[in-house]
Every structure is written in C-alpha cells, then in structure tokens.
N, C-alpha and C positions, 0 to 999 in steps of 0.2 A: 366938759370935754378937755382932754389933755392937749396943751398947745404943742403943735408940731415943730420940731427943730429942723430948720432948713439946711443946716450944715451937712455936707456930704463929703465922702472921702473914698479912697480906694483900698480894698483889702484883697488878699488872695486865699484866705481860709478862715473859718471859725471852727475851733475844736472844742467840743463839749466834753465834760467829764474828764478833764485833764487833771493829773495828780503830780505833775512834775514842774509846774509853773507857779509854785507858791503854796501856801498852806491850804489844806482841805481839798475839796472837789471844786474845780474851777472851769470857767469858760475862757479859752485863750483866743484872742482876736489878733490875727496876723495882718499887719498893715503893709501895704505895698510901697516899695522904694527904700533904698539904703544908700547913704553917701559913700560907704566903703565897699570894696570888692575883695573880700577875704578869699584867698585861693581855696580854702577848705570849706567854704560856706555850705551848710547842709540844706539850705533853702534858697537855691539860686533863683527860683521863680519870684522871690521877694526882692531881689536886688534892683532890677530896673523899675522905674516908676511908670513905665509904659506897659500896655497890654502885650502879651505874647501868646503864641500858639504852643500848646503842650500836647505831645503825642505819646501815649502809653501803648507800646506795641503789645504788651501782655493782654490788653483788653481788646485789641483789634481782631476782627474776624475776616478781614480782607474782602469785604463785600464790594468795595469800590464805589459806593454811593457818594462818598465825599469827593472823589475824583470827578465824577460827573457833575456834581453841584458847584464845584469851584469856578467862579466867573473869570479868574485870571490864569487858569491852567497852572497853578502853583503846586498841584499834587499829582503824583504818579504812583501807580500800584505795581510794585515789583517784589512780590512775596510780602512786603511790608509797605507802608506808605512812606514815600520820600517827599520831602517838603522843600520847595525852592523858596526860602524865606525872604529873598529879595523881591520875588514876584508876588508874595502873599500880601494882600491889603487888609487882612483881618476883617473881612466882610461878615464872617460868621456862618455862611451857608454850610460849610463842612461840619462845624460844631453842632448846628441845629439838626442836621440830618443823621449824624452818627448814631447808630442804634445802641452802642455799648459805651458811649462816653469816652472812647479812646482818644478823641480829639476834644480838647477843652481850652478855654481862655484862662489865663493866669490872673485876670483882674476882674473884680466886681466893684462897680460903683454903687455905694449904698449910703443911706442917710443914717444919722444918729438914731432916729426912731426905729429904723429897721434893725440896727444892732441891738438896741435896748429890748426890742421885742424878743429876739433870740435869747438874750441874757436872762430875761424874766422867766423863761420857761423852766429854769433850774434854781429858782429862788429857794425852794425848800431844801435842796442839796447844799447850797451855800450855808444856810442857817444851821443845818444839822451837822455839818462837817467843819465849820469855821472857814469855808472856802470863799470864793469870790471871782473876780474878773482880772485877767492879766492881758495887757496890751504888749504885743511883741511884733516880730516882723521877719524879714525886712528890718526897718528901724522905726519904732513907734514915734520918735520925735522928729521924723522926717515930715510928718503931717501934724504939726503942733496944735493947730486950731481944732482939727478933727479929733485928735486924741484928747484934748482938754474937754471938749464937749461931751465925749463918751464918759470920761472919768467923772465929770461933774454930775452927769445924769445918774451914774452909779451911786455916788455919794448921797444924792438926794433920795435914793432908795435904800440907804444904809447898807450898801454892798461893799465888802472889802475890795480894795483895788491895789494892783501891782503893775509895774511897768518894767519891761526889759529893754535896756538901751546900751549902746556903745558910747554914748555921750559925745559923739562927734556932731555937735550942733551949736547953734547960738545960745548964749546964756539965757536969753529971754524965753527960749523954748522950754527950758527947765523951769523958769519962774512961772510960766503959764500953768503948767501941770502940777506944780509943787503943792498947792493947797488941797488937791484932790487925790493924792497918791499916799497909800499907807506903807508901801514897800517898793523899793527900787532894787532891781537886779541889774548890776553894772558889769558888762563884759569888758574885762581888761585882758588884752590878748598878748601883746608884745611890748616890753618896756623900752627897749633900745630904739631910738627914733628912726634910724636908717633902716633897720630890719622891719619896723612897723610899716614904713613907706613901701618897702619892696613887696611885702606879703598882703597888705590891705589896700594899697594905693593911696594912703593918707598919712600925713604927719600926725603924731600923737600929742603934741603940745596942748592943743585945745582940749583933748580928752583929759589930760592930767589936770589942767586948770579947772575944768568943769567938775572933775571928781572932788578936788579940794573944796570947791564952792558947795557942792551938794553935801559933802560930809559936814560942812560948817553949819548947815541948816538943822541938824539934829534928826533928820529923817532916817528911818530904818533902811539900811543898805546891806545887801549881800553881793559880794563880788563873785563873778563866775569867770574861771579861767579854762578855756577849751584846751584839752591836751592833744595837740597835733604833734605826732612824733617828729623830732628833729627841727621843728619850727617853734612852736610855743612850749612844747614839753622838753625843755632842756634845764639842767640844774641852774644855770646862770639866769635864765629868764624867770623861772619860778621864784628864785630867791629875790630877784630885783622887784618883782611885783609884790611879793610878800612884804618886803622891807618898805616899799612905797605905801602900801595900805596901812601897815603898822605905824609908820611915821605920821600918816594923816590922821588915823584914828585906830588905835590898837584893838578897839572893841568890834570893828567890822570883820565879819567872818568871810572866809574864802571857800567857795565850792569848786572842786575840780570836776570838769565835765569831759567824759570820754569822747574821743573822735569816732564818728560813725563811718566805717569804710564803705557802706552801702550807698552813700550819698551820690556816688557817680551816676546812678540810675537817673537821678533828677536832671543831671546835665545832658544825658543822652536824650531825654524826653524834650528838652528845650533846644537840642541841636547846637549846643555850645561846648567848647573844649573843657575838659577836666584836667587841670594842670598838675595835679599831684597824685596821679594814678598809682605810682610806685609806693606810696606810703601805706603801711599796714594799718 
C-alpha cells in the first residue's frame, strides 16, 4: 500500500488538458496565495491566502435559497445576490445549497495524495505528448513545502514538472523545489524598482537577485512578460527586461503574454475593485 503523504495545502483550481503551461498536454495546479498584488492580475481569486466567496451572476437563477440559508444575513436578493462581505463568516450554507454553483469558495484544502490522484488520471496524455504538471497560482512558491511535496511525488512517477513563479520569495524556497523542477517559467513584469512597487505592491530587488541565482543553477528557464498597455508594455520596460535577461544568460528565451481585458469579470465576482478598467 502506498504511504500517504500528510502534507496539505490550499489551491483554487486544477486545470486538466492545459496546452499553454509548458510542453505537451499538462495538468496545471493553481496554488492559493501570492505576495504581490499586481493591478492587472487575471486570477485575483489566487492573491489572498484566505478563503473568499465567489459569486457568478451568469449562473445565478435568483431562487433565493442562499438568502434563506445564510445564518448571518449577509445575502440579499435584488435581481441579483448582493453580499455584505463584512457580515459573511464563510460558513458555507449558501455554497452548499446553491443549485447552479453560482456561489463558490475560492479555496480548497487538499492533500498531496489528492493532487497526485488527479494528476495520475492523465498519465497516458503526458507520455504521448511530452506533457506533465505545472504548478502556478497565485504564486506556487508561496507554499514551498506543499509545492515541493507535489513536485517530488511527480518526479517519483517520472512526470515532467514545471513551475510558474514571480520569484518574490526566500531563496530557500527555490532551493527546496530545485531538484524536482524541469522547467521554470519566471514572470518578470516591471524592471524599474519604483514602478514595480507602484503596480505590484513589492520592490523587485529580491526578484532580480533570485533570478540571477536561479539562472546560475543551469535549470531551464523561460521568462514571461505580460503585456499590459502603458504599464509593462512600454519600449523602455521591454528593453530593460530584455537587457537584464541577456546580461544574466543570453540563452534564456522571453515569451510575451497578451493582457486579457476580460479579467475584470473575476474582480466583479469577488466584489473587489478593478483598478485598470480603462486599459484596452
């Protein structure tokens, strides 16, 4: 009998049959929590390490069952469900009773074994396509022990592994996962330190230092630059990042990632402000 791994962590999604998160057909595991708060983040449900209530009005049939079930009277029905998030205690009665899954939690606490069980469903696709598993988020290195345990279990099964990270983390988090990662996707967003602080909430010195360290290990790296108009997608920023990567290791490629203007819908579902609505 296989020994059960007691390590658990928090995720907000598992996406099977992904073709944009590394080579071949992949399973992408989205880990909850991120140390940065990028104003353009397309997965705001992954930023907070805490659980949140997600309301998709497109799925709602306005039956009102959730309003009746809520023990703190945090919900009201006025053509759509209105949520008093300060009154909401996340007890889950509304989520459990909703017949269309219009109300959901953004967090699932799962064990490494539960993750591996999902991953193993697609072993044949990994083998036939050269695919594997990608840990993303949120920020995969925000939960380094959990990520390491998943990646180690994958390598024990000869599954190709990748991790997407902003590298805003302690160096030892990188060192933990390093033996079990085949490919690193590194998101470099803004090179100039003050602008990086303004738009992500964090200074980028640690990111630059960690990138130099990671490059020195010889691991395969692909840099990803999100093209957010007038913020990251400026000639000066693109050149600064290209020069930085080339000076570190000229053989590291850079992928340019288009900004998704539909991401505002995710902010509406979480009831949080979307700060760059005017950007095309």
